[in-house]
Each structure stands twice: as structure tokens, then as C-alpha cells.
mmCIF file of the N, C-alpha and C atoms, coordinates in Angstrom:
data_MODEL
# 
_entry.id   MODEL 
# 
loop_
_atom_site.group_PDB 
_atom_site.id 
_atom_site.type_symbol 
_atom_site.label_atom_id 
_atom_site.label_alt_id 
_atom_site.label_comp_id 
_atom_site.label_asym_id 
_atom_site.label_entity_id 
_atom_site.label_seq_id 
_atom_site.pdbx_PDB_ins_code 
_atom_site.Cartn_x 
_atom_site.Cartn_y 
_atom_site.Cartn_z 
_atom_site.occupancy 
_atom_site.B_iso_or_equiv 
_atom_site.pdbx_formal_charge 
_atom_site.auth_seq_id 
_atom_site.auth_comp_id 
_atom_site.auth_asym_id 
_atom_site.auth_atom_id 
_atom_site.pdbx_PDB_model_num 
ATOM 1   N N  . MET A 1 1  ? 3.387   -101.429 39.075 1.00 0.00 ? 1  MET A N  1 
ATOM 2   C CA . MET A 1 1  ? 2.030   -101.534 40.340 1.00 0.00 ? 1  MET A CA 1 
ATOM 3   C C  . MET A 1 1  ? 1.319   -99.851  40.134 1.00 0.00 ? 1  MET A C  1 
ATOM 4   N N  . VAL A 1 2  ? 2.703   -99.114  39.305 1.00 0.00 ? 2  VAL A N  1 
ATOM 5   C CA . VAL A 1 2  ? 2.067   -97.772  39.237 1.00 0.00 ? 2  VAL A CA 1 
ATOM 6   C C  . VAL A 1 2  ? 1.663   -96.985  38.643 1.00 0.00 ? 2  VAL A C  1 
ATOM 7   N N  . ASP A 1 3  ? 1.730   -97.748  37.182 1.00 0.00 ? 3  ASP A N  1 
ATOM 8   C CA . ASP A 1 3  ? 1.616   -97.315  36.066 1.00 0.00 ? 3  ASP A CA 1 
ATOM 9   C C  . ASP A 1 3  ? -0.002  -96.917  36.096 1.00 0.00 ? 3  ASP A C  1 
ATOM 10  N N  . GLY A 1 4  ? -0.626  -96.021  36.026 1.00 0.00 ? 4  GLY A N  1 
ATOM 11  C CA . GLY A 1 4  ? -1.327  -95.279  35.480 1.00 0.00 ? 4  GLY A CA 1 
ATOM 12  C C  . GLY A 1 4  ? -2.346  -94.725  36.068 1.00 0.00 ? 4  GLY A C  1 
ATOM 13  N N  . ARG A 1 5  ? -1.369  -94.671  37.968 1.00 0.00 ? 5  ARG A N  1 
ATOM 14  C CA . ARG A 1 5  ? -1.917  -94.051  38.764 1.00 0.00 ? 5  ARG A CA 1 
ATOM 15  C C  . ARG A 1 5  ? -1.059  -92.037  38.942 1.00 0.00 ? 5  ARG A C  1 
ATOM 16  N N  . ASN A 1 6  ? -2.308  -91.690  39.673 1.00 0.00 ? 6  ASN A N  1 
ATOM 17  C CA . ASN A 1 6  ? -1.882  -90.155  40.056 1.00 0.00 ? 6  ASN A CA 1 
ATOM 18  C C  . ASN A 1 6  ? -0.898  -89.978  41.581 1.00 0.00 ? 6  ASN A C  1 
ATOM 19  N N  . MET A 1 7  ? 0.347   -89.712  41.073 1.00 0.00 ? 7  MET A N  1 
ATOM 20  C CA . MET A 1 7  ? 1.126   -89.661  42.276 1.00 0.00 ? 7  MET A CA 1 
ATOM 21  C C  . MET A 1 7  ? 1.824   -88.769  42.208 1.00 0.00 ? 7  MET A C  1 
ATOM 22  N N  . THR A 1 8  ? 1.626   -88.509  42.964 1.00 0.00 ? 8  THR A N  1 
ATOM 23  C CA . THR A 1 8  ? 3.461   -87.102  43.429 1.00 0.00 ? 8  THR A CA 1 
ATOM 24  C C  . THR A 1 8  ? 4.534   -87.468  44.373 1.00 0.00 ? 8  THR A C  1 
ATOM 25  N N  . SER A 1 9  ? 5.037   -87.103  44.903 1.00 0.00 ? 9  SER A N  1 
ATOM 26  C CA . SER A 1 9  ? 6.453   -87.212  45.555 1.00 0.00 ? 9  SER A CA 1 
ATOM 27  C C  . SER A 1 9  ? 8.118   -85.752  45.431 1.00 0.00 ? 9  SER A C  1 
ATOM 28  N N  . VAL A 1 10 ? 8.582   -86.858  45.925 1.00 0.00 ? 10 VAL A N  1 
ATOM 29  C CA . VAL A 1 10 ? 9.083   -85.792  45.949 1.00 0.00 ? 10 VAL A CA 1 
ATOM 30  C C  . VAL A 1 10 ? 10.041  -85.344  45.423 1.00 0.00 ? 10 VAL A C  1 
ATOM 31  N N  . ASN A 1 11 ? 10.618  -83.990  44.697 1.00 0.00 ? 11 ASN A N  1 
ATOM 32  C CA . ASN A 1 11 ? 10.869  -84.319  43.116 1.00 0.00 ? 11 ASN A CA 1 
ATOM 33  C C  . ASN A 1 11 ? 12.203  -84.781  43.033 1.00 0.00 ? 11 ASN A C  1 
ATOM 34  N N  . SER A 1 12 ? 12.336  -85.765  43.667 1.00 0.00 ? 12 SER A N  1 
ATOM 35  C CA . SER A 1 12 ? 13.609  -85.775  43.129 1.00 0.00 ? 12 SER A CA 1 
ATOM 36  C C  . SER A 1 12 ? 13.719  -87.805  42.428 1.00 0.00 ? 12 SER A C  1 
ATOM 37  N N  . ILE A 1 13 ? 12.077  -88.023  42.897 1.00 0.00 ? 13 ILE A N  1 
ATOM 38  C CA . ILE A 1 13 ? 11.995  -89.974  42.664 1.00 0.00 ? 13 ILE A CA 1 
ATOM 39  C C  . ILE A 1 13 ? 10.770  -88.877  41.749 1.00 0.00 ? 13 ILE A C  1 
ATOM 40  N N  . SER A 1 14 ? 10.837  -88.453  41.131 1.00 0.00 ? 14 SER A N  1 
ATOM 41  C CA . SER A 1 14 ? 9.603   -87.982  40.472 1.00 0.00 ? 14 SER A CA 1 
ATOM 42  C C  . SER A 1 14 ? 10.091  -88.353  38.693 1.00 0.00 ? 14 SER A C  1 
ATOM 43  N N  . LYS A 1 15 ? 11.032  -88.529  38.503 1.00 0.00 ? 15 LYS A N  1 
ATOM 44  C CA . LYS A 1 15 ? 11.226  -89.501  36.791 1.00 0.00 ? 15 LYS A CA 1 
ATOM 45  C C  . LYS A 1 15 ? 11.292  -90.462  37.110 1.00 0.00 ? 15 LYS A C  1 
ATOM 46  N N  . ASP A 1 16 ? 11.758  -90.938  38.640 1.00 0.00 ? 16 ASP A N  1 
ATOM 47  C CA . ASP A 1 16 ? 11.682  -92.712  38.587 1.00 0.00 ? 16 ASP A CA 1 
ATOM 48  C C  . ASP A 1 16 ? 9.922   -92.778  38.811 1.00 0.00 ? 16 ASP A C  1 
ATOM 49  N N  . LEU A 1 17 ? 9.297   -92.086  38.808 1.00 0.00 ? 17 LEU A N  1 
ATOM 50  C CA . LEU A 1 17 ? 7.696   -92.604  39.141 1.00 0.00 ? 17 LEU A CA 1 
ATOM 51  C C  . LEU A 1 17 ? 6.643   -92.206  37.772 1.00 0.00 ? 17 LEU A C  1 
ATOM 52  N N  . LYS A 1 18 ? 7.891   -91.664  36.854 1.00 0.00 ? 18 LYS A N  1 
ATOM 53  C CA . LYS A 1 18 ? 7.320   -91.117  35.856 1.00 0.00 ? 18 LYS A CA 1 
ATOM 54  C C  . LYS A 1 18 ? 7.651   -92.711  34.703 1.00 0.00 ? 18 LYS A C  1 
ATOM 55  N N  . ASN A 1 19 ? 8.777   -92.871  34.712 1.00 0.00 ? 19 ASN A N  1 
ATOM 56  C CA . ASN A 1 19 ? 9.459   -94.489  34.154 1.00 0.00 ? 19 ASN A CA 1 
ATOM 57  C C  . ASN A 1 19 ? 8.908   -94.551  34.421 1.00 0.00 ? 19 ASN A C  1 
ATOM 58  N N  . ALA A 1 20 ? 7.597   -94.801  35.978 1.00 0.00 ? 20 ALA A N  1 
ATOM 59  C CA . ALA A 1 20 ? 7.155   -96.458  36.046 1.00 0.00 ? 20 ALA A CA 1 
ATOM 60  C C  . ALA A 1 20 ? 6.851   -96.674  35.402 1.00 0.00 ? 20 ALA A C  1 
ATOM 61  N N  . GLY A 1 21 ? 5.955   -96.097  34.647 1.00 0.00 ? 21 GLY A N  1 
ATOM 62  C CA . GLY A 1 21 ? 3.879   -95.153  34.156 1.00 0.00 ? 21 GLY A CA 1 
ATOM 63  C C  . GLY A 1 21 ? 3.128   -94.457  34.887 1.00 0.00 ? 21 GLY A C  1 
ATOM 64  N N  . ALA A 1 22 ? 3.714   -93.264  35.978 1.00 0.00 ? 22 ALA A N  1 
ATOM 65  C CA . ALA A 1 22 ? 3.149   -93.243  36.165 1.00 0.00 ? 22 ALA A CA 1 
ATOM 66  C C  . ALA A 1 22 ? 2.244   -91.797  36.012 1.00 0.00 ? 22 ALA A C  1 
ATOM 67  N N  . ASN A 1 23 ? 1.576   -91.278  36.355 1.00 0.00 ? 23 ASN A N  1 
ATOM 68  C CA . ASN A 1 23 ? 0.784   -89.321  36.754 1.00 0.00 ? 23 ASN A CA 1 
ATOM 69  C C  . ASN A 1 23 ? 1.330   -89.427  37.396 1.00 0.00 ? 23 ASN A C  1 
ATOM 70  N N  . TRP A 1 24 ? 2.209   -87.747  37.322 1.00 0.00 ? 24 TRP A N  1 
ATOM 71  C CA . TRP A 1 24 ? 3.029   -87.562  38.658 1.00 0.00 ? 24 TRP A CA 1 
ATOM 72  C C  . TRP A 1 24 ? 3.360   -85.754  38.232 1.00 0.00 ? 24 TRP A C  1 
ATOM 73  N N  . GLU A 1 25 ? 2.019   -85.540  38.959 1.00 0.00 ? 25 GLU A N  1 
ATOM 74  C CA . GLU A 1 25 ? 2.107   -84.772  39.728 1.00 0.00 ? 25 GLU A CA 1 
ATOM 75  C C  . GLU A 1 25 ? 3.105   -83.271  41.008 1.00 0.00 ? 25 GLU A C  1 
ATOM 76  N N  . ASP A 1 26 ? 2.845   -82.196  41.221 1.00 0.00 ? 26 ASP A N  1 
ATOM 77  C CA . ASP A 1 26 ? 3.788   -81.400  41.599 1.00 0.00 ? 26 ASP A CA 1 
ATOM 78  C C  . ASP A 1 26 ? 2.424   -80.527  42.636 1.00 0.00 ? 26 ASP A C  1 
ATOM 79  N N  . SER A 1 27 ? 1.611   -82.069  43.541 1.00 0.00 ? 27 SER A N  1 
ATOM 80  C CA . SER A 1 27 ? 0.955   -81.524  44.301 1.00 0.00 ? 27 SER A CA 1 
ATOM 81  C C  . SER A 1 27 ? 0.896   -81.570  45.717 1.00 0.00 ? 27 SER A C  1 
ATOM 82  N N  . GLU A 1 28 ? 0.516   -81.638  47.122 1.00 0.00 ? 28 GLU A N  1 
ATOM 83  C CA . GLU A 1 28 ? -0.157  -81.799  48.266 1.00 0.00 ? 28 GLU A CA 1 
ATOM 84  C C  . GLU A 1 28 ? 0.577   -82.788  48.571 1.00 0.00 ? 28 GLU A C  1 
ATOM 85  N N  . VAL A 1 29 ? -1.126  -83.134  48.251 1.00 0.00 ? 29 VAL A N  1 
ATOM 86  C CA . VAL A 1 29 ? -1.657  -84.731  48.409 1.00 0.00 ? 29 VAL A CA 1 
ATOM 87  C C  . VAL A 1 29 ? -2.033  -84.791  47.803 1.00 0.00 ? 29 VAL A C  1 
ATOM 88  N N  . ILE A 1 30 ? -1.902  -86.261  46.913 1.00 0.00 ? 30 ILE A N  1 
ATOM 89  C CA . ILE A 1 30 ? -3.037  -86.800  45.627 1.00 0.00 ? 30 ILE A CA 1 
ATOM 90  C C  . ILE A 1 30 ? -3.498  -88.081  46.183 1.00 0.00 ? 30 ILE A C  1 
ATOM 91  N N  . VAL A 1 31 ? -4.617  -88.004  45.432 1.00 0.00 ? 31 VAL A N  1 
ATOM 92  C CA . VAL A 1 31 ? -5.671  -89.917  45.546 1.00 0.00 ? 31 VAL A CA 1 
ATOM 93  C C  . VAL A 1 31 ? -6.404  -90.397  44.806 1.00 0.00 ? 31 VAL A C  1 
ATOM 94  N N  . ASP A 1 32 ? -5.216  -91.799  44.463 1.00 0.00 ? 32 ASP A N  1 
ATOM 95  C CA . ASP A 1 32 ? -6.294  -92.320  43.277 1.00 0.00 ? 32 ASP A CA 1 
ATOM 96  C C  . ASP A 1 32 ? -6.328  -93.896  43.976 1.00 0.00 ? 32 ASP A C  1 
ATOM 97  N N  . ASN A 1 33 ? -7.551  -93.636  44.039 1.00 0.00 ? 33 ASN A N  1 
ATOM 98  C CA . ASN A 1 33 ? -7.961  -94.988  44.077 1.00 0.00 ? 33 ASN A CA 1 
ATOM 99  C C  . ASN A 1 33 ? -7.948  -95.980  45.642 1.00 0.00 ? 33 ASN A C  1 
ATOM 100 N N  . GLY A 1 34 ? -8.034  -95.089  46.586 1.00 0.00 ? 34 GLY A N  1 
ATOM 101 C CA . GLY A 1 34 ? -7.175  -95.114  47.697 1.00 0.00 ? 34 GLY A CA 1 
ATOM 102 C C  . GLY A 1 34 ? -6.138  -95.492  47.945 1.00 0.00 ? 34 GLY A C  1 
ATOM 103 N N  . LEU A 1 35 ? -4.364  -95.065  47.204 1.00 0.00 ? 35 LEU A N  1 
ATOM 104 C CA . LEU A 1 35 ? -3.795  -95.129  47.358 1.00 0.00 ? 35 LEU A CA 1 
ATOM 105 C C  . LEU A 1 35 ? -2.960  -93.734  47.396 1.00 0.00 ? 35 LEU A C  1 
ATOM 106 N N  . VAL A 1 36 ? -2.461  -93.308  48.151 1.00 0.00 ? 36 VAL A N  1 
ATOM 107 C CA . VAL A 1 36 ? -2.612  -91.614  49.152 1.00 0.00 ? 36 VAL A CA 1 
ATOM 108 C C  . VAL A 1 36 ? -1.031  -91.625  48.739 1.00 0.00 ? 36 VAL A C  1 
ATOM 109 N N  . THR A 1 37 ? -1.243  -90.111  47.824 1.00 0.00 ? 37 THR A N  1 
ATOM 110 C CA . THR A 1 37 ? 1.178   -90.193  48.389 1.00 0.00 ? 37 THR A CA 1 
ATOM 111 C C  . THR A 1 37 ? 0.813   -88.312  48.199 1.00 0.00 ? 37 THR A C  1 
ATOM 112 N N  . ASN A 1 38 ? 2.275   -87.773  48.925 1.00 0.00 ? 38 ASN A N  1 
ATOM 113 C CA . ASN A 1 38 ? 2.528   -87.071  49.463 1.00 0.00 ? 38 ASN A CA 1 
ATOM 114 C C  . ASN A 1 38 ? 3.473   -86.212  49.415 1.00 0.00 ? 38 ASN A C  1 
ATOM 115 N N  . LEU A 1 39 ? 3.893   -84.953  48.563 1.00 0.00 ? 39 LEU A N  1 
ATOM 116 C CA . LEU A 1 39 ? 5.034   -84.873  48.124 1.00 0.00 ? 39 LEU A CA 1 
ATOM 117 C C  . LEU A 1 39 ? 6.748   -83.959  48.856 1.00 0.00 ? 39 LEU A C  1 
ATOM 118 N N  . THR A 1 40 ? 6.374   -83.486  50.462 1.00 0.00 ? 40 THR A N  1 
ATOM 119 C CA . THR A 1 40 ? 7.321   -84.051  50.870 1.00 0.00 ? 40 THR A CA 1 
ATOM 120 C C  . THR A 1 40 ? 7.176   -83.739  52.225 1.00 0.00 ? 40 THR A C  1 
ATOM 121 N N  . PRO A 1 41 ? 7.801   -83.807  53.501 1.00 0.00 ? 41 PRO A N  1 
ATOM 122 C CA . PRO A 1 41 ? 7.303   -84.105  54.332 1.00 0.00 ? 41 PRO A CA 1 
ATOM 123 C C  . PRO A 1 41 ? 7.210   -83.393  55.688 1.00 0.00 ? 41 PRO A C  1 
ATOM 124 N N  . LYS A 1 42 ? 6.528   -81.674  54.985 1.00 0.00 ? 42 LYS A N  1 
ATOM 125 C CA . LYS A 1 42 ? 5.980   -81.013  55.320 1.00 0.00 ? 42 LYS A CA 1 
ATOM 126 C C  . LYS A 1 42 ? 4.686   -81.237  55.158 1.00 0.00 ? 42 LYS A C  1 
ATOM 127 N N  . ASP A 1 43 ? 3.922   -81.865  54.859 1.00 0.00 ? 43 ASP A N  1 
ATOM 128 C CA . ASP A 1 43 ? 3.257   -81.618  53.831 1.00 0.00 ? 43 ASP A CA 1 
ATOM 129 C C  . ASP A 1 43 ? 2.324   -83.400  54.650 1.00 0.00 ? 43 ASP A C  1 
ATOM 130 N N  . LEU A 1 44 ? 2.877   -83.786  55.800 1.00 0.00 ? 44 LEU A N  1 
ATOM 131 C CA . LEU A 1 44 ? 2.739   -84.477  56.328 1.00 0.00 ? 44 LEU A CA 1 
ATOM 132 C C  . LEU A 1 44 ? 1.228   -84.690  57.403 1.00 0.00 ? 44 LEU A C  1 
ATOM 133 N N  . PRO A 1 45 ? 0.976   -83.410  57.632 1.00 0.00 ? 45 PRO A N  1 
ATOM 134 C CA . PRO A 1 45 ? -0.749  -83.267  58.735 1.00 0.00 ? 45 PRO A CA 1 
ATOM 135 C C  . PRO A 1 45 ? -1.927  -82.999  56.897 1.00 0.00 ? 45 PRO A C  1 
ATOM 136 N N  . ALA A 1 46 ? -1.892  -83.072  56.285 1.00 0.00 ? 46 ALA A N  1 
ATOM 137 C CA . ALA A 1 46 ? -1.996  -83.470  54.953 1.00 0.00 ? 46 ALA A CA 1 
ATOM 138 C C  . ALA A 1 46 ? -2.506  -84.427  54.964 1.00 0.00 ? 46 ALA A C  1 
ATOM 139 N N  . PHE A 1 47 ? -1.465  -85.057  54.303 1.00 0.00 ? 47 PHE A N  1 
ATOM 140 C CA . PHE A 1 47 ? -1.650  -86.422  54.246 1.00 0.00 ? 47 PHE A CA 1 
ATOM 141 C C  . PHE A 1 47 ? -2.543  -87.918  55.728 1.00 0.00 ? 47 PHE A C  1 
ATOM 142 N N  . ASN A 1 48 ? -1.875  -87.248  55.908 1.00 0.00 ? 48 ASN A N  1 
ATOM 143 C CA . ASN A 1 48 ? -2.581  -87.806  57.789 1.00 0.00 ? 48 ASN A CA 1 
ATOM 144 C C  . ASN A 1 48 ? -3.862  -87.720  57.674 1.00 0.00 ? 48 ASN A C  1 
ATOM 145 N N  . ALA A 1 49 ? -4.357  -86.777  57.267 1.00 0.00 ? 49 ALA A N  1 
ATOM 146 C CA . ALA A 1 49 ? -5.293  -86.607  56.855 1.00 0.00 ? 49 ALA A CA 1 
ATOM 147 C C  . ALA A 1 49 ? -6.624  -86.744  56.183 1.00 0.00 ? 49 ALA A C  1 
ATOM 148 N N  . LYS A 1 50 ? -6.023  -87.701  55.141 1.00 0.00 ? 50 LYS A N  1 
ATOM 149 C CA . LYS A 1 50 ? -6.567  -87.805  53.923 1.00 0.00 ? 50 LYS A CA 1 
ATOM 150 C C  . LYS A 1 50 ? -6.428  -89.260  54.506 1.00 0.00 ? 50 LYS A C  1 
ATOM 151 N N  . MET A 1 51 ? -5.220  -89.669  54.929 1.00 0.00 ? 51 MET A N  1 
ATOM 152 C CA . MET A 1 51 ? -5.588  -91.549  55.771 1.00 0.00 ? 51 MET A CA 1 
ATOM 153 C C  . MET A 1 51 ? -6.419  -91.337  55.925 1.00 0.00 ? 51 MET A C  1 
ATOM 154 N N  . VAL A 1 52 ? -7.360  -91.311  56.812 1.00 0.00 ? 52 VAL A N  1 
ATOM 155 C CA . VAL A 1 52 ? -8.015  -91.141  57.806 1.00 0.00 ? 52 VAL A CA 1 
ATOM 156 C C  . VAL A 1 52 ? -9.358  -91.259  56.689 1.00 0.00 ? 52 VAL A C  1 
ATOM 157 N N  . GLU A 1 53 ? -9.407  -89.933  55.989 1.00 0.00 ? 53 GLU A N  1 
ATOM 158 C CA . GLU A 1 53 ? -10.511 -90.067  55.607 1.00 0.00 ? 53 GLU A CA 1 
ATOM 159 C C  . GLU A 1 53 ? -10.850 -91.423  54.193 1.00 0.00 ? 53 GLU A C  1 
ATOM 160 N N  . GLU A 1 54 ? -9.089  -91.725  53.991 1.00 0.00 ? 54 GLU A N  1 
ATOM 161 C CA . GLU A 1 54 ? -9.713  -92.971  52.941 1.00 0.00 ? 54 GLU A CA 1 
ATOM 162 C C  . GLU A 1 54 ? -9.707  -93.566  53.584 1.00 0.00 ? 54 GLU A C  1 
ATOM 163 N N  . ILE A 1 55 ? -8.912  -93.660  54.991 1.00 0.00 ? 55 ILE A N  1 
ATOM 164 C CA . ILE A 1 55 ? -9.368  -95.595  55.968 1.00 0.00 ? 55 ILE A CA 1 
ATOM 165 C C  . ILE A 1 55 ? -10.865 -95.775  56.297 1.00 0.00 ? 55 ILE A C  1 
ATOM 166 N N  . LEU A 1 56 ? -11.624 -94.066  56.629 1.00 0.00 ? 56 LEU A N  1 
ATOM 167 C CA . LEU A 1 56 ? -12.934 -94.326  56.567 1.00 0.00 ? 56 LEU A CA 1 
ATOM 168 C C  . LEU A 1 56 ? -14.222 -94.295  55.299 1.00 0.00 ? 56 LEU A C  1 
ATOM 169 N N  . GLU A 1 57 ? -13.455 -94.268  54.717 1.00 0.00 ? 57 GLU A N  1 
ATOM 170 C CA . GLU A 1 57 ? -14.263 -94.530  53.397 1.00 0.00 ? 57 GLU A CA 1 
ATOM 171 C C  . GLU A 1 57 ? -14.860 -95.728  53.131 1.00 0.00 ? 57 GLU A C  1 
ATOM 172 N N  . GLY A 1 58 ? -13.014 -97.061  53.291 1.00 0.00 ? 58 GLY A N  1 
ATOM 173 C CA . GLY A 1 58 ? -13.751 -98.577  52.615 1.00 0.00 ? 58 GLY A CA 1 
ATOM 174 C C  . GLY A 1 58 ? -12.882 -98.757  51.514 1.00 0.00 ? 58 GLY A C  1 
ATOM 175 N N  . LYS A 1 59 ? -12.983 -99.943  51.317 1.00 0.00 ? 59 LYS A N  1 
ATOM 176 C CA . LYS A 1 59 ? -12.864 -99.955  49.996 1.00 0.00 ? 59 LYS A CA 1 
ATOM 177 C C  . LYS A 1 59 ? -13.020 -99.143  49.141 1.00 0.00 ? 59 LYS A C  1 
ATOM 178 N N  . HIS A 1 60 ? -12.282 -99.084  48.148 1.00 0.00 ? 60 HIS A N  1 
ATOM 179 C CA . HIS A 1 60 ? -13.177 -98.162  46.606 1.00 0.00 ? 60 HIS A CA 1 
ATOM 180 C C  . HIS A 1 60 ? -13.568 -99.070  45.857 1.00 0.00 ? 60 HIS A C  1 
ATOM 181 N N  . GLU A 1 61 ? -14.857 -99.224  45.218 1.00 0.00 ? 61 GLU A N  1 
ATOM 182 C CA . GLU A 1 61 ? -15.068 -99.988  43.721 1.00 0.00 ? 61 GLU A CA 1 
ATOM 183 C C  . GLU A 1 61 ? -14.315 -100.977 42.969 1.00 0.00 ? 61 GLU A C  1 
ATOM 184 N N  . ASP A 1 62 ? -13.281 -99.908  42.537 1.00 0.00 ? 62 ASP A N  1 
ATOM 185 C CA . ASP A 1 62 ? -12.281 -99.595  41.242 1.00 0.00 ? 62 ASP A CA 1 
ATOM 186 C C  . ASP A 1 62 ? -10.685 -100.641 42.311 1.00 0.00 ? 62 ASP A C  1 
ATOM 187 N N  . GLN A 1 63 ? -10.727 -100.100 43.390 1.00 0.00 ? 63 GLN A N  1 
ATOM 188 C CA . GLN A 1 63 ? -9.537  -100.223 44.251 1.00 0.00 ? 63 GLN A CA 1 
ATOM 189 C C  . GLN A 1 63 ? -9.013  -101.801 44.152 1.00 0.00 ? 63 GLN A C  1 
ATOM 190 N N  . THR A 1 64 ? -8.191  -102.271 43.699 1.00 0.00 ? 64 THR A N  1 
ATOM 191 C CA . THR A 1 64 ? -7.418  -104.095 43.949 1.00 0.00 ? 64 THR A CA 1 
ATOM 192 C C  . THR A 1 64 ? -5.827  -103.766 44.751 1.00 0.00 ? 64 THR A C  1 
ATOM 193 N N  . ILE A 1 65 ? -5.745  -103.533 45.688 1.00 0.00 ? 65 ILE A N  1 
ATOM 194 C CA . ILE A 1 65 ? -5.595  -103.955 46.797 1.00 0.00 ? 65 ILE A CA 1 
ATOM 195 C C  . ILE A 1 65 ? -5.342  -103.557 47.836 1.00 0.00 ? 65 ILE A C  1 
# 
């Protein structure tokens, strides 16, 4: 499910995501075809703002889920 997806997360699971095929980066929030991920709990305001933006945009053309 994460293979080839651009994602971020807390550092403690970054290796797991990379091993599962994700393109992991150390960023506050990343959006990849409607999948929104954030780095740490302190980033929740940015995550929430991005979630609202994504919901308002609707389904992306290449989105499969």
C-alpha cells in the first residue's frame, strides 16, 4: 500500500516505511495523491489544514483508495 508513495512519519518508523517501499522524507506534512502524512504530533495543525484542503479538492485522478 505504501510502495512508491511519498510519506513522512516519526523517525522511529521511517525505516519500516522505507523497507515497505515508501519514499520517506523528513518533512512536516506530505501529500501524495490524497494520502496525507505528518512527521510528529507537533505538526497536527499543519496536518489538519492539509486534510481540510484535500477533502475540499475531492478524489484525485490517480487516487485508488
